[in-house]
C-alpha positions, 0 to 999 in steps of 0.5 A: 433492538429487534428491528432486524427480526421483522421482514422490513428490518431484514430488508434494510439490513440486507441492503446496508450489508450490500453497500458496506461489505463490498467496500471493505474489500476495495479498502483492503485492496487499495491500502497499499496504493493509498500508502504508496501515494501518501508517502510520496513513493510515486514521486521517484518510483512512478505512479504504477511503480515504473519510474521515468528516471533512469537512476530510480528502480522500477518496483512494479511486478517484483516479489512482495518479500523482495520489496519488503526486504529492500525497504527494511534494509533502506529504513534500517540504513543497512543499505547505503548504495546509490540513491538509498542515501537520499531515501534515508534523508527523507523523513517519511521513510522512518515513519512507515510501519511494518504493516504499511510496508507489507501493504505497499509491497503487496500492492506493487507486486500485483502491478504489471 
């Protein structure tokens, strides 16, 4: 258990930390993007949050709180206009958790 107290152990520990710690930042940064793709949001809203379909809104660059509130309104069926009806029939919508919504909104808000 005291291997990290030796000079060689400290070098290995430093080497391990150099490979592990930067990855945590990458995962945290990309969590919203991964969720955006996994939940197929990009199908209608575009890979970078900019849609190619005229009836679907662009999500990139909007305020994270605005995106989150819109999503929660759609998820709770408080919003029933336009293509929102289609989103409510998509089963994935109801399964996305609040933290995941937060992550997706944060990701989209950072896009140009």
